[in-house]
C-alpha positions as CSV (number, residue, x, y, z in Angstrom):
1,M,0.3,0.1,-0.2
2,R,2.2,2.3,1.0
3,Q,4.4,1.9,-2.5
4,A,1.1,2.5,-4.4
5,V,1.7,5.9,-2.6
6,K,4.8,6.7,-3.2
7,L,4.2,5.7,-6.7
8,S,1.1,7.8,-7.5
9,L,3.4,10.8,-6.0
10,G,5.7,10.3,-8.9
11,T,3.1,10.1,-11.4
12,L,1.1,12.9,-9.8
13,G,4.1,15.6,-8.8
14,G,5.7,14.5,-12.4
15,W,5.9,18.0,-13.2
16,I,7.9,18.9,-9.8
17,P,12.4,19.4,-11.0
18,Q,13.9,16.8,-9.1
19,Q,16.8,19.5,-7.5
20,L,13.1,21.6,-5.8
21,L,12.2,18.4,-4.0
22,I,16.0,18.0,-2.8
23,R,16.0,21.1,-1.7
24,I,13.1,21.8,0.6
25,S,12.9,18.8,1.7
26,G,16.5,18.9,3.1
27,Q,17.4,15.2,2.1
28,D,20.9,15.5,-0.1
29,L,22.0,12.2,1.0
30,V,20.0,8.8,-0.5
31,F,20.5,5.3,-0.5
32,P,19.0,3.3,-4.0
33,F,19.6,0.3,-3.8
34,Y,18.8,-2.8,-6.0
35,H,18.6,-6.9,-5.7
36,A,18.1,-8.4,-9.2
37,V,19.6,-6.7,-12.8
38,S,19.4,-9.3,-15.6
39,D,18.5,-9.4,-19.3
40,V,17.7,-12.8,-18.7
41,P,15.2,-15.0,-17.2
42,M,15.5,-15.3,-12.9
43,P,13.0,-18.0,-11.7
44,H,14.5,-17.6,-8.3
45,V,13.7,-14.2,-7.9
46,E,11.2,-13.0,-10.5
47,K,8.2,-14.2,-8.4
48,V,9.3,-12.4,-5.3
49,Y,11.0,-9.1,-6.7
50,P,10.9,-7.5,-10.0
51,V,14.1,-7.7,-11.6
52,R,15.0,-4.5,-13.5
53,S,16.8,-4.9,-17.0
54,L,20.0,-3.9,-17.8
55,K,18.4,-1.4,-19.8
56,R,16.3,0.6,-17.5
57,F,19.2,-0.3,-14.7
58,K,21.6,1.9,-16.8
59,G,19.0,4.6,-17.0
60,D,18.3,5.0,-13.5
61,L,21.6,5.2,-13.1
62,E,21.9,7.8,-16.0
63,F,19.4,10.1,-14.0
64,L,21.0,9.5,-10.6
65,L,24.3,10.7,-11.8
66,K,22.8,14.1,-13.0
67,H,21.3,14.5,-9.9
68,Y,23.5,13.0,-7.4
69,E,27.3,12.2,-6.3
70,P,28.0,9.2,-5.7
71,V,30.2,8.7,-2.5
72,G,31.6,6.3,-0.4
73,L,31.7,4.9,3.4
74,E,34.2,7.7,4.1
75,A,31.4,10.2,3.3
76,L,28.9,8.2,5.7
77,K,31.6,7.9,8.1
78,S,31.9,12.0,8.1
79,P,28.9,14.1,7.3
80,E,30.4,17.4,7.3
81,T,32.1,16.7,4.4
82,L,29.2,16.1,2.4
83,G,27.6,19.5,2.4
84,R,30.8,21.0,0.5
85,R,30.0,18.9,-2.7
86,A,28.5,20.5,-5.7
87,K,25.8,18.1,-6.0
88,P,23.8,15.6,-3.4
89,A,25.0,12.4,-2.7
90,M,24.1,8.8,-3.2
91,F,25.0,5.5,-1.8
92,L,24.4,2.6,-4.1
93,S,24.2,-0.7,-2.9
94,F,22.8,-4.3,-3.6
95,D,21.9,-7.2,-1.8
96,D,21.7,-11.0,-1.8
97,G,25.0,-11.1,-3.6
98,L,23.5,-12.7,-6.7
99,S,26.0,-13.9,-9.6
100,E,24.3,-10.9,-12.4
101,I,26.1,-8.4,-9.9
102,H,29.6,-10.1,-10.6
103,E,28.7,-10.5,-14.4
104,L,26.6,-7.5,-15.5
105,V,26.4,-4.7,-12.9
106,A,29.6,-4.4,-11.5
107,P,31.1,-3.8,-15.2
108,V,29.1,-0.6,-15.6
109,L,29.9,1.2,-12.3
110,D,33.5,0.4,-12.8
111,R,33.3,1.6,-16.2
112,K,32.0,5.2,-14.7
113,G,33.8,5.3,-11.5
114,V,30.9,4.7,-9.1
115,P,31.3,3.3,-6.0
116,A,29.0,0.6,-4.6
117,A,28.0,-1.8,-1.5
118,F,27.5,-5.4,-2.2
119,F,25.8,-7.0,0.7
120,V,25.4,-10.8,0.9
121,N,24.5,-13.3,2.8
122,T,27.6,-15.5,4.3
123,D,25.4,-19.2,3.6
124,F,24.9,-18.5,0.4
125,I,28.5,-17.7,-1.2
126,D,29.8,-20.6,-3.2
127,N,25.9,-21.4,-4.0
128,R,26.3,-23.5,-0.7
129,D,22.3,-22.8,-0.1
130,M,19.7,-20.6,-1.1
131,F,17.5,-17.7,0.6
132,Y,14.1,-19.5,1.1
133,R,11.5,-17.4,-1.0
134,Y,14.0,-17.9,-3.9
135,K,13.0,-21.7,-3.0
136,S,9.6,-20.3,-3.2
137,S,9.9,-18.7,-6.5
138,L,11.3,-21.8,-8.6
139,I,8.8,-24.0,-6.6
140,L,5.8,-21.3,-8.1
141,E,8.0,-21.3,-11.6
142,R,8.0,-25.0,-11.6
143,L,3.7,-25.0,-10.8
144,E,3.4,-23.0,-13.7
145,K,5.6,-25.3,-16.5
146,I,3.1,-28.2,-15.2
147,N,0.1,-25.7,-15.5
148,Y,-0.7,-26.4,-11.5
149,S,-2.0,-29.8,-12.7
150,P,-5.4,-30.5,-10.8
151,A,-3.0,-33.5,-9.0
152,V,-0.1,-32.1,-7.7
153,T,-2.2,-28.8,-6.2
154,E,-5.5,-32.2,-4.8
155,L,-1.7,-32.9,-3.2
156,F,-1.1,-29.9,-1.9
157,Q,-4.8,-29.4,-0.6
158,S,-4.5,-32.6,0.9
159,R,-1.5,-32.6,2.4
160,Y,-1.3,-28.7,4.1
161,H,-5.2,-28.1,4.5
162,L,-5.9,-25.7,2.1
163,A,-8.9,-24.0,1.8
164,G,-8.5,-25.4,-2.2
165,S,-6.6,-26.5,-4.5
166,G,-7.0,-24.0,-7.2
167,K,-4.1,-21.9,-7.9
168,K,-4.5,-19.0,-5.9
169,S,-4.4,-21.3,-2.9
170,V,-1.6,-22.8,-4.0
171,R,0.1,-19.6,-4.9
172,D,-0.7,-17.8,-1.3
173,F,0.5,-21.0,0.8
174,V,3.8,-21.3,-1.2
175,L,4.7,-17.4,-0.3
176,E,3.5,-17.3,3.3
177,I,6.1,-20.0,4.2
178,S,8.2,-17.8,6.4
179,Y,12.0,-18.3,7.7
180,R,10.5,-20.5,10.5
181,N,8.8,-23.1,8.2
182,R,11.6,-23.1,5.7
183,K,12.4,-26.7,5.5
184,E,8.5,-27.5,4.0
185,L,9.7,-26.0,0.6
186,D,12.6,-28.4,0.3
187,E,9.3,-30.5,1.1
188,I,7.6,-29.1,-1.6
189,A,10.1,-29.1,-4.1
190,K,9.8,-33.0,-4.3
191,L,6.2,-33.0,-4.9
192,V,6.8,-30.5,-7.8
193,Q,9.9,-33.1,-9.2
194,L,12.3,-29.8,-8.2
195,D,16.0,-30.2,-7.5
196,F,17.5,-27.2,-5.4
197,A,20.8,-28.4,-5.1
198,T,21.0,-29.3,-9.2
199,F,20.2,-25.5,-9.8
200,L,22.3,-24.5,-7.8
201,K,24.8,-26.1,-9.1
202,V,24.2,-25.1,-13.0
203,R,22.8,-22.3,-12.3
204,K,25.2,-20.5,-9.9
205,P,22.6,-17.7,-8.8
206,Y,25.1,-16.8,-6.1
207,M,28.7,-14.8,-6.4
208,S,31.9,-17.8,-5.6
209,L,34.1,-16.2,-2.9
210,Q,36.2,-15.2,-5.3
211,Q,33.8,-13.5,-7.9
212,L,33.4,-10.8,-4.4
213,K,37.7,-10.7,-3.5
214,N,37.6,-10.1,-7.0
215,L,35.1,-6.7,-6.6
216,A,36.7,-6.0,-2.8
217,N,40.1,-5.5,-5.4
218,K,38.6,-3.4,-7.5
219,G,37.5,-1.0,-4.5
220,F,33.8,-2.1,-4.0
221,Y,32.8,-2.8,-0.5
222,I,31.3,-5.8,0.3
223,G,29.0,-6.0,3.7
224,A,27.3,-8.4,5.8
225,H,23.2,-9.6,5.0
226,S,23.4,-11.7,7.7
227,K,23.8,-15.9,7.1
228,D,20.7,-16.6,5.8
229,H,17.9,-13.7,5.0
230,P,16.2,-13.7,8.4
231,L,13.2,-11.5,9.6
232,F,14.8,-9.9,12.0
233,T,11.9,-9.4,14.6
234,H,11.3,-12.7,14.3
235,L,14.0,-13.7,15.9
236,T,14.9,-13.8,19.5
237,R,17.5,-11.8,20.7
238,E,20.0,-14.6,20.3
239,D,19.6,-15.5,17.3
240,M,19.6,-11.5,16.7
241,F,22.7,-11.7,17.5
242,M,24.2,-14.8,16.3
243,Q,22.7,-14.0,12.4
244,Y,24.6,-10.3,12.4
245,R,28.0,-11.5,15.0
246,V,29.2,-14.6,12.4
247,S,28.0,-12.7,9.4
248,M,30.3,-9.5,9.8
249,E,32.5,-12.2,11.5
250,F,33.2,-14.2,8.2
251,V,33.3,-11.0,5.9
252,Q,35.7,-9.1,7.6
253,K,38.0,-11.9,7.8
254,E,37.3,-13.3,4.4
255,F,38.0,-9.9,3.1
256,G,39.9,-8.7,5.0
257,T,38.0,-5.2,5.1
258,G,39.4,-2.2,6.7
259,Y,35.6,-1.4,7.5
260,G,32.7,-2.5,8.3
261,I,28.5,-2.9,6.7
262,F,25.8,-4.6,7.4
263,S,22.6,-4.1,5.7
264,F,19.0,-6.3,7.1
265,P,17.4,-8.1,5.4
266,F,13.9,-7.2,4.4
267,S,13.6,-4.6,6.8
268,D,15.4,-2.9,10.0
269,D,11.1,-2.3,10.8
270,G,11.0,-3.3,14.8
271,V,14.6,-3.7,15.7
272,P,14.9,-1.9,19.1
273,A,17.5,0.6,19.8
274,R,19.3,-1.6,22.7
275,F,20.2,-3.9,19.7
276,F,21.8,-0.6,17.9
277,E,23.6,0.1,20.5
278,E,25.0,-3.7,21.3
279,I,26.5,-4.1,18.0
280,K,28.3,-1.3,18.2
281,G,29.5,-2.4,21.6
282,E,33.4,-3.9,23.0
283,G,33.8,-7.8,21.9
284,M,31.2,-7.2,18.5
285,P,32.5,-7.2,15.2
286,P,33.7,-3.0,14.0
287,L,30.7,-1.4,12.8
288,D,31.0,1.8,10.2
289,A,27.4,1.8,9.2
290,S,24.0,-0.1,8.9
291,F,21.2,0.3,6.7
292,G,17.3,-0.7,6.3
293,T,14.8,-0.3,3.4
294,A,12.5,2.1,4.8
295,G,13.1,4.8,2.1
296,L,13.8,8.7,2.6
297,K,13.3,8.3,7.1
298,K,14.8,10.5,9.9
299,D,16.4,7.6,12.3
300,P,17.4,8.0,16.3
301,V,20.4,6.1,15.5
302,P,23.1,8.1,13.4
303,F,25.0,5.3,11.8
304,H,21.7,3.8,10.7
305,H,20.7,4.7,7.1
306,H,17.1,3.7,5.5
307,R,17.3,3.1,1.5
308,I,15.2,3.7,-1.2
309,P,13.9,0.0,-3.2
310,M,14.8,1.1,-6.6
311,E,12.2,-2.0,-8.1
312,A,8.8,-1.2,-7.3
313,G,6.4,-1.2,-10.2
314,R,9.8,-1.3,-12.6
315,A,9.0,2.1,-12.8
316,P,11.8,4.4,-13.9
317,A,13.6,6.1,-11.5
318,R,12.7,9.6,-12.2
319,R,9.3,8.0,-10.8
320,L,10.5,6.3,-7.8
321,L,12.6,9.1,-6.4
322,R,10.2,11.8,-6.9
323,G,7.8,9.8,-5.2
324,E,9.8,8.7,-2.4
325,Y,10.4,12.9,-1.5
326,L,7.0,13.5,-2.1
327,Y,6.1,11.2,0.4
328,Y,8.8,12.0,2.8
329,L,7.3,16.1,2.8
330,A,3.7,14.5,3.0
331,K,4.7,13.0,5.9
332,G,6.7,15.5,7.7
333,L,3.0,17.4,7.9
334,V,1.9,15.0,10.5
335,R,5.7,14.7,12.2
336,K,5.5,11.0,10.4
337,N,9.1,10.7,8.8
338,K,10.9,9.6,11.3
339,I,11.9,6.1,12.7
340,V,10.6,6.2,16.3
341,R,12.3,2.9,18.2
342,V,12.2,1.6,22.1
């Protein structure tokens, strides 16, 4: 609902110059982020995230570079330097560590001299395993290929006590499977004769450790995105810290980073203020910046930054950014453009 409102505002406010929105909002540092860029089908992604075409991504980048100056981590650590720049700033990032980042995205960024951060789920590097939502996408793609065979969907209905055996009931059930119940996806895959291990071996949807090291050697940032992509507010306190610590320690050890960056999988919505205090505490991996996905928002945590999803509705960057600024300004009228943490 919120994203639909932003897209509508982006369309209705098409006459407003970008620079005017930046000036009146005071938001001159933005954090656009993506998951997938590809010109070939990505069945493991397409049912859960829109996939940006390479042409659309290049168009987005052209718009962003026209209005913003790309900056690296040092600018986030020293925000007083941002005001000395000729243009507003942006920090670009990509989540999930998909292989297309190495093959398609990084070469484009490298040619243009654009810094970026790539956040990875450490359990999936080298294609050892796969995000449970990507498994859901593959299952739905397989169901489409067999045209939701009645024999299969009736088995779904019987085994999982669904309200019906129709396409919508089955699709909704698969998409609603949570991180806690993710092992069920492996059982469902057997029903539709889908082998995740073979897909990982043949398709290689994720970057390898060596590919990530190549990107790090080129000057790109490598950050942690948890071990295996849970929604943090569905975890116990102990599991939240485990997901954070293990992934951060892996990234900092393997890539020898002199920095620490972390992006919350899905969202940081509901993560308490105390968690942020404790991950910056003694004995924890060094942390320079963390990232959420709430769009243009103020946050009481000084090192935490909210990113703008750039794949919503396949709309171009111009419309997405305009909608974000107008939504931010509208929420500001009722003092609702700041995150509240308890």
